[in-house]
N, C-alpha and C positions, 0 to 999 in steps of 0.2 A: 594675547588676554588684557583686556583692560583690566583696571582693579577697578574693577566697582565695590561699594559699599552698601546697602540696603539694608532698612532696618523698621520696627515699628518697635513701641514703647509696648508693652503685654501691663505693669502694670507698676507703680512704683522703685520698684526693685527688678524688677525685669525685663528685657528688653531683648527679640527678637533680631536674627543678622542674618546676611548675604552678604558675604564679604571670603576671602582670598584669608586663610584661617595665618596668622604667626607664632613666633615660635611660644609667649607671652602666652598669647592664648590653652595653647597643647600641652602648656607644663601647666596654667588650671586648668584642664579637663582630668589632668589623668593619666590620661590616654595614649596609647603609641601609637603612632600616626606616621606609616612611613611614607606615604606620598601626599605631599601636601599639595600639591597643584591642584589646577581649578579652583573652585568656590567651596564655598560650607554654607552647609546651614546648621547655625547655633544660636542656644538660645545663654544669655549675661545672668548673671545675678550682682547685686552690688550698688548699682545707678555705672557713674562715666569711669572709676577704676573698678571694674569689677573685681569679682574675689572668689567667683565659680561661672565657669563654663561649660554650658551640657553640647556637646555637638551628637547635632540629630540627623544628620544627611554628607556625603556627598557630592557636590553636581562637578561634571566632568565638562563644562564644556559655555560658554558665555549663554550660548541659544539654552540651555537648563536654566541657569543663573535668572534671565529674565524672565522668561515661562513662567516658575516660580514667583520672582518677583510678584508679577499680575496678579496670580493666582491667591496668593497672598495678602495683596495691596499691600507691598510694603515702599517706602519712598526712601 
């Protein structure tokens, strides 16, 4: 699986992303995610160095990531 990263700015502090999840992002989410494979739809708050991460969904394939990217018009 390639490492795609798609995002869109929602407002000054919020970005929505489709990307692989990093250990740092998991830590910021406060969730326990056992299977970190595939892609995740998540929202970050706090600018370039986020202070919060909210995981919205896990995507299990590149195709799913690309289809959701198109639906959400992420770049």
